[in-house]
N, C-alpha and C positions, 0 to 999 in steps of 0.2 A: 502493500499500500502507500509505504514510504516514496518508492520506488515513481509509481505511478505520479505522485504529486509533482514533483517537479519536472517531470516529462515537456511539461510547457512553458519553460525555461525557454527562450529562443537563444538564438545564435546573435542575435542581433545586441540583446539586452547585455550579452556578456563579451562585447565591443566587436566581435565576430564575424560581421557581417557574410564574409567572403570564405568560410570555413570550409577547409578540404571532406572528402568524404569520412574519415576514419575519425574527425572531431562532431560528428552529427549528434553521437551519443552526447546525451546534456552532462553527463559527470565528467567526460573527458573534455569536452568543452570550455565549464567551468574550470578547472585544473589547470589548462593551456592558458585561460586567460589571468589566473594568477601566477601563472608562470610570467607572463607579461610583465605585472608587475613588480616582478621581485626584479627580471633579468635586462637591461634595455637590450634593445634590438642592435646586431650585428655587432662587429667587434669592440672592446672598450677593456680599461684598466680600472681598477679599485683597490685603496690600500684598505686592509681590514686589519685589525687589530682585538686582539684576546685578552681578558681579563679573566685569572682563574680566581674563584674566592670561594674559602674556606670557615666556616663558621663567619662569615660577615671580615673578614683578613683575607685579606689580599694576600693569595700565596705565591705568583707567578703571572707574566706578560708576554706576548708575545707582538711581532707586527710584521708585514706580508702585503708585499702589492702582487696582486694578483690580472695576469692577464688572458682576455676569454677570446676564444675567435670559434663563431659557429662553424660547423663541419657541413660542407658541403652536400654527404654521402646520411649523412641519420639525423641534420637536423639540432643534434644534441652538440652541447659549447665540449671545447677543446681548452684545457687550460695550461697555464704556465706559471708556476708561482714563486717568487724571490722571496727568499725570507730577511729583515732587514733588522731587525732585532729580536734578544739579544745580543749581544758581540759576538757569541759563540757558533750563531745562526749563521749569520751576515751571508749570504751567498749563496747559502744552499737553494736546490728549486726543487720542488714537485714539479711534475709532468703528468699530465693527463691525456693522453691520445685515443682515443674509442674506448676501449673497456680495460686499458694495458694502463698502470699508475705508476710512476717511477718517481725511485726517491734520490738526489742525485748531489754528494758531497765534493765540491772544488778542492778541498784538501788531499781525498784520495780518487780523483779521475775518476770516481766508481759510481755507476748507476745502478741501484737493487732495487727490482720489483717489488712493491707493496700494495698493500689491502684500504680500499679505502675506509674499512672500519676501523683504522687504528686508531688510536687516539691520539692528537694532535698538541692537542690542551687542553688540560681539566676535562668538560664533556661535549668539546668540541672535535669531530674526527677529522680525517684529511679529506674525507666526504663534504664535509659541511661548509669548509669555504671554497668548495668551488663552487663555479655558478654553473647549474643543472635546470635541464625542463624536465620535472617531473614527470610532463604528459608523455613523452618518450620514453621513459624508463617504466611506469607503473600501469596499473590495471583498474579505473577507479571507479565508487560505485557509490549509488548516494543513499545515506544511510538515515537520513532527518536534518530536522531544523530545530537548531537552537540557539540559546541567547546566550553569547560570551563577552565577558567584559572587556573593552581594550585598554590602550596604556592608558588613555585619560580617565578610566574606571567607565565610562560612557557603554551600555549596556548596546549591542552590538546585533541583530536578529542577523541568523548565521547556518550556511549549508552545512554540514558536515560529512568528510567524503570519506570512506576505505578506500586505501591505495594498498594494493596486494603488488608484488615487484614481477619485472613481467621474466629476471632474469637473477641469477645468481651473485653476479658480479656488483650488482648495485648497494650502497652503505645501508640500506635496512630492507629487512624481510616485509614488513607491514608497516602501514604509517594513517593513524585518524587527523583529519585536516579540516579546519575550522575556516570558511572561506567567508568572508563579510558579503552579504545576500545582495546590499546595494552598490557597490563599487567594484567588487573581486579580490579584495586586500585581504591577504592574509593575516589569520589572528595567528591563530595557535595549532600547533604541531605534536601530535604523540609520536616516538618512535618505538616499533617493539620486536619482537624476535617473532618468527614465524609459528609462536606455540602462545603469541599476543602475550608476552611478561612486555610488559613497561619498561624501555631502556631507558628513553629522559625526556623529555617534556621541554618545547620550544617558546616564547612568546616573541610574536615581530612585530616592533613597537619606533616609535619615534620617524614617524614618516614622513618624509622631508624632499624637496622638490629637486630629484636628479636627474639630467638628461630627457629631460620632456615629460616626468610626470613623475606624482610623488610617488617615492619606494621607502621602504623599510629598511632603516641606518643601525639598527639594532636588535639582535638579536636575542632574548636571555634564554638560559639554556640550564635545565635543573635536572638532574640526576633523578634516575627514575627509583632510586632505593634511598638516598639522603638529601632531603630537601634543603640540607644548609650548604650544600655543595653544588655552584653555580658558575658557569662560564657568560661573559655577557660578550657578546662578540657585535663591535663597530666597525660600520663601514663609510668610509669618508672618499676625496678626492677621484670623484668620479670621472672617467675622461675617455671618450669616443678615441680611438685610436685604430690603425691600420696595421694590427697584429700581424707578425709575415708568419706565411705558410709554413717556412722552414724552421722556430722557433719551432713549433710542435712537435718535432723527433727526434726521439731517443741518441740520435746521430750526432745532433746539435747544440749537445747539452755545456761538453766542454768548452766549443767556444761562444757560448753567451754571453752579451755584456749588460745587452738592456737598450742599446743604444741601435736606432731605426734604421736599413740597413736601403 
């Protein structure tokens, strides 16, 4: 019954007036619209700062620059992440090309394949800092309509989606995702195992005008077992940028300088 109640959601209302047939499903169309809120179109760069808190005390921080370029094959983003701080990590790189994720240390000049599920800092995993179109990686189902408080503690009517991973190499097997019914803004997400054990909860906050529309510039991530273990991810310095395809190749990592060629 809940799913039928939402079949009347039009693509135009979701900002997808000419969506491809794959997005004709209202749940997937809504998810794609929320992807468009989180991610600018085309190639871009953004600075991401992470701060880990335990019992209210700051435990660790890190800063990185994320370069994102859409893949012409999949419609998903390829990403190159350069660590800025702390000093011991400056210059280290993460590369996602398709389903492959690589870590490169300039000191050893070796690249090692890693998992998107591995923790980067606190509750933020490698996959959390990468620009991702969820509609490309998950099946979506509308499971209900609920009221969720936004970061200004305003009650917002939202659609709750259940996302199930299409492949084994995505960071989370399932995600419960709340999207503002009025403007398709992501409000909240719960990341779960295949057995639906809660791993963590994320709250999308501080919407600001960035590259043509208001986007969440802060994500607060709360551990699924310990609510006093919190990681805050802040995004700033968004910039449209022609990210060269060559940068998204593993063989290029030892030569990467960050200067446009």
